[in-house]
N, C-alpha and C positions, 0 to 999 in steps of 0.2 A: 320728587327727591329734593332733600334739603342739603345745601352746601354752605358750610361756614368758613369764611375767610377770617381765621383767627390771627389777625394782623392789625397793628395800630392803624386806624383809619387815616388816610390822607387822600389828596386829590387823585393821585396816580391810581391807587387801588379802587377808589370810588368809580373812576372812569371804566376800569376793567370790569367791575361788577355790573355797571349799567349796560355795557356791551353784551355781557352774558344774558342779562334779563331780556334784552331784545331778541337774542338768538334762540333762547331756550325758555319759552313761556310756560312750559310744563314743569319747570324747576323753580325752587325758591333759593335765592342767594342772599346770604346775610354777611355783612362786613362789621365785625366787632371784636375788640380784644377783651371785652367784658360782656359776654352774651347774657341776655336776660334769663331769669330763672325759667326752667322748663324747656328752653330751646335745645339744649344739648341732647336731650333724651331721644330726639327724632332726627338727629343729624346723620347723614350717610357718608359725607366727605368733609374732611377738615383740610383746609389749605393754610399752611403756616410752618414756621421754623421751629420755635421752641414751645412745645406743648406740655404742660404739667400733667403728671399722671392723674391728678384729681380731676382734671378736665376730661381725660380719656375714660376714667371710671364712670363718669356721668353719661357719656355718649354710648348708650346701650346698643344703638343700631349702627354704630360706626363701622364702615367697611374699608375705607381708604383714607390715608393721610398723604397729602402731596406737600413735600417739603420744598420751599422755594429757594433752596441752595443745595449743594451736593452732600455735605456731611450729615450722617444720620446717627452717629455714635452717641449723641445726647438723648436719643429717644429710649424709652424703656423696652428694649427689644424682646425680652422674655415675656413681658406683659402682652405685647402685640402678637407674638407668636401664639401665646395661649388663647387669645381672643380671636385669632384668625384675621387680624386686621392687616391689610396690605399697605405697602409704603412705596411711593414714587418720589424721585428727587429730580433736581434740575442742575444741569452741567453747563449752563450758559456762561459762567465766568471762567471756564477752563482756559480759554485762549489768553485771558488777561493774567491769570496766575502764571502761565507759561512765560508770558512777556516779562513779568516781574522777575521770575527766576533768571531769565536771560540778562535782564538789566543788572541784577546783582552781580552776576559773573563778570560782565563787562566793566562794572564799576570797580571790582576788585583788581582784575588784570590790567585795566586801563589806568589804575591809580587816580581815578576821577575825584574821589573824595579827598585823598591826600593832597593832590595838586591844587584842587580848589581851595582847600583850607590854607595851604602854604602861600598861594598867590595873594590871598586876602591879607596875609601878613607880609607881602612883598618879597617872599622867598621864591626863587626861580629854580627850574630844573631843565636839563636837556641841552639840545644843540645851541640854542641862542645865548647860553651863558657858558659855552665852551666846556660842557660836561659830557662825559662819554656815554656809551650805550648801556653802562651799568646804572645810569640815572635817567631811565626813561621807562615807558610803559610796555606791556606785553600784549600780544594779539590773541584773540580767540581762534583765529584761523587754523584749521586742520588739527585741532586738538581732539583727543579721544575723550568721549563722554559716555558715562553710564547713567541710565535713567531707571531708578528703582520704582517700578509702577508704570504700566503701559496703557493706562486708561486715557480719558479725554485730555487731561493736563499733559501727560507724558507724550501723547501723540502730537499735540500742538508744539510742544517743546522740541521734539525730534525734527519736526518740519522747519522750525526756526533755525535750529542748529545746522541744518543742511545748507542753509544760505552761506554759512561760513566754512563749508566743506569739512565739517567735523565728522569723525567716525563715531557712530552712535550705536551703543549696545543697550538693549532693553532687558530688564529683569522682571520676571513674574513667577509666581509659584505654580500656577496651573498651566499646562501646555495648551497652546493654540495651534491649530493646523493651517490656518490661513496666514499668508504673509501680511505683515503690518507695514504700511508705507513709511519711508524715511528712516527705518531702523536697518542697520547693516546686519544685525543678528539679534535674536532673542535667546537669552540663556535662563536657566532655571536654578542655577546655583549662585547663591549670594557672593561667595568668595570669588567665583569666576567673574561676576559682574564688577566687583571692586577692582580686581586685577586688571581688567580691560579698560578702565577709565581713569584719567587723571583728574577729571571733574566728575563728582558723584552728585546726582540730583535725587532728592527724595520727593516723589509725587504720590505716594501711597495714601490710601484712606486709613483712618484709625479703626482697627478691628482687634479682636482677641489675638490674632496671629501676628499683627504688626506692632502691637504695643511693646515697647522696649526692645524691638528687634535689633536696633543698632546699639549694642552694649559695648562695654570697654574692650572685650575680646575682639569684637568685630572692628571697633575703632582702631585697634592696634595694627590692623591690616591696611589702614588708609594712610600709610606713611606718605607724606608730601602730596596728598590729595587735597583738593578744594571741595568742601562739602556744602551743598545748598539744600536747605529744608524748606519746602513750601507745602508739605503734606500736613502733618500734625506734630506738635512739639513732643508728645509722649512716645512717638516712634523712636526717637533718639533719647537714650537715657541721659538725664540732666547732668549727673556727676561725670559720666563718661565723656560727654562733650567738653565739659570744663577741663578734665584731666588731659584730654587729647590736645587741647589748645595750649594748656599750661606746659605740658611736657614736649611740645614741639612736634607731635605726631602729625597733625594736620598742617598743611600749608596755610590754611585759613578756612573760614566758614562764612556763609551767608545765610542768615536765619530770618524767616518771616513769621514763623509760628513758635510760640514761646511756652513758658511754664507758669509764670505769674501774670495775672491780668488785674491790676489794682482797680478797685471800684471807683476811686476818685480820679483816675487817669494820670496819676503821678506815682511812680515807683519803679523799682528795677524789674526787668523781665525774667529774672532767675534768682534763686537764692545764692547762686555763685556769681562772681563778677565777670561773667562771660562778655557782657557789653563793654568791659573796659579793655579788652584785648585789641591791639592795633590792627590785627589781621582779620577782624570780624566786620562784615557789612551788616548793619542792623536795619530791620524793617518791622514796623509794629503791627504785623498780621493784617495787612491791607492789600495783599496781592490780588485777591478776588473782589475787592471792594472799590469799585469805580462806578460812576453813573452809567457808563456803557455796559458794564457787567451786570448791574442791577436790572437794566432793561432786557438784556439777554436772558437772565434768570427768570424774569417774569414771562418772557416768551415761552421758555421751556415749561414753566408752570402751567400756563394756559394751554399749551399743546397737550400736556398730560391730562388736564381736566377735560378738555373738549373730546379727546379720544375716549376717555372713560365714559363720558356722557353718551357718546354715540356708539361705541363698540364694547364697552364694559371692561376695557383694559387700558391703563395708562401707557404712554410711550416708553418711559424710563422707569421700569419697576425695579425695586431693590430686592435682592435675595437676602432675606433676613438671617439666613444661616451664615452668610458671609459678611453681612453688614455693608454691602455696596452693590 
């Protein structure tokens, strides 16, 4: 069996491949982001994130793609289904995405950014300068929170919120029969989920069902809510988010995933001036991008590969009909 690590070579992945060569001497492991001519025709497994369709077309014997992160919406799903190619993904960064979501909320309610910037300019707030309780921060303790999406990220987030004695409602479209730890309840109606939470977290994957799910009509039901999106930008309609902030529908928003990603790393994150609103906490889509998260994702990737090599099935297989 031939396995291609379609990843930019570095010492980290070279070490992983060398470990595999020692464990599985009946397999061939190749690390290259520019595979030599003829290699692709006999590859059974490709490990990598962004794989061009032209690469997949050349991989005539390909049976499995192992994505080294969670999202798979960038892959040509119809092509893969037609060819019968399976996909597995890695959820190692889920706990860090959840941590970032929590940090965004605490930054907003705690006025951490505002007070930091003011104190740099020698402007004070609060008790020490004889200002009242209308000039201090708010706590996250015992707030009601709704998490749209009860996958790995949502479950970690619910666990973290319980430390603050928050009431946590989860939303999903398909019913589950087992209880999910740290959620007070699971609901299957979006309006009900919004109604039950003063803080709304989006941790959903990007699929045909979730794209544009939070439109302006939905947004109008979020009066005085704080919205946090650590899922995908396109789940929330761009103009709807802008209007909801401009019209004062939302109490505020914390956004990690955006709409514009300029290739030269300089430019606005949206065609609307969302980043100019004072009640928006900005994060440049780095929630799941930490050294620790990268290591965890690599662990999940290797678990998927090892179980496939030994048992024929990866640990975390994606349902291509659902795209997660």
